[in-house]
N, C-alpha and C positions, 0 to 999 in steps of 0.2 A: 559570409563565405566560410566554408570549413577549411582548415589549414591544409595546404598542399594543393597540388594540381589535380590530384585524383584521390579517391578513397577506395577502400576494399569493402565489399559487401560479403558477408558470410551467410550461407544457407547450407546447412548440413546436407550432404557431406562435402560440399565444395565451396568455392568462393569465386568472385569475379571483380574485376577492376573497372571503375567507371568514374564519371564526373557529372557535374550539373547540380541544379537546385535540389533534385531529389536526394542528393547526398549531403548538401549543406543544411537543408531544412531540419533534420533531426538534431544536428548539433546546436543550431540556433534555438530550436524548441526546448532542448534540454537546458540551455542557459536561461531562457525565460522562466522555466519551472523552478530552477535553483534560485534565481533572483527573487521571484515572487514568494517563494518559500522562506527565504531569509529576511525579506522586507515585506511582509504581508500588508503593511499600511500603504505601500506604494501601489498605484494603479497601473493599468496597462500603458497609459500615455507616458508615465514616468519611466517605466521599464524600457519601453521602445526608445525614448529619447536617450537614456543612458547607454543602451546598446549602440545606437547610431553614432552618438558623440564619441564613444570610446573605441569604435572600430578603427582598425588600422587600414588606411587607404592602400590599395594595391595599384601602383602606377601602371598605366597603360592597359588596365583590365577593367575599367569602370563599367563597360558595357556588359561584362560577364559576372561581376561580383557585387554589384550594388554598392553598399556603403563600405565594403572591405572585409577584412578578417575580424571575426568576432573575438573580443578580449574580455573574458568573464571577470577577471579580477578588477580591471579598470572600470567596468560597468558597475560592479558592486560598490567600488569606492565612490563612484558618481552618485549612486543612490544613497549612500551614507551622508553625502553632502547636500542632497536635495531637500530643501525645507518643506516641500509639499508632501513629503512622505512621513512626516511625524518625527518624533524624537529618535535620532540614531542610536541613542543609548539603549533603546529597547530592541535593537537588532539582535538576531540570533547570533550566538558566539560563532565566529567563522574565521578560519585561517586557511589560506592557500599559499603555498610557496610557489611563486611564479618562476617558471623555468626561463632561462635565457631565451629570448626570442630568436629563432633561427633565421628569420627573414631580414 
């Protein structure tokens, strides 16, 4: 799920507010691309598992958001610890300052 109950789509010269998987999919896809770029020795199964295990469940909304809120930093940390991905010492230099979680 993308963070928040809605997201804003921009299409010049205006914007619109909406929700749903069409808004969450680009966020999750971007996380997948980042993770696979940082840990190219990890396969799709490892990346998916890391994203699913690190997602923050959103109580009472399981039918709407699947595994929950995507958390990129935690997923990356899970891939660093995954022994099926090869030596984590070879991971791309990466630093993200995780903001305080508003939820």
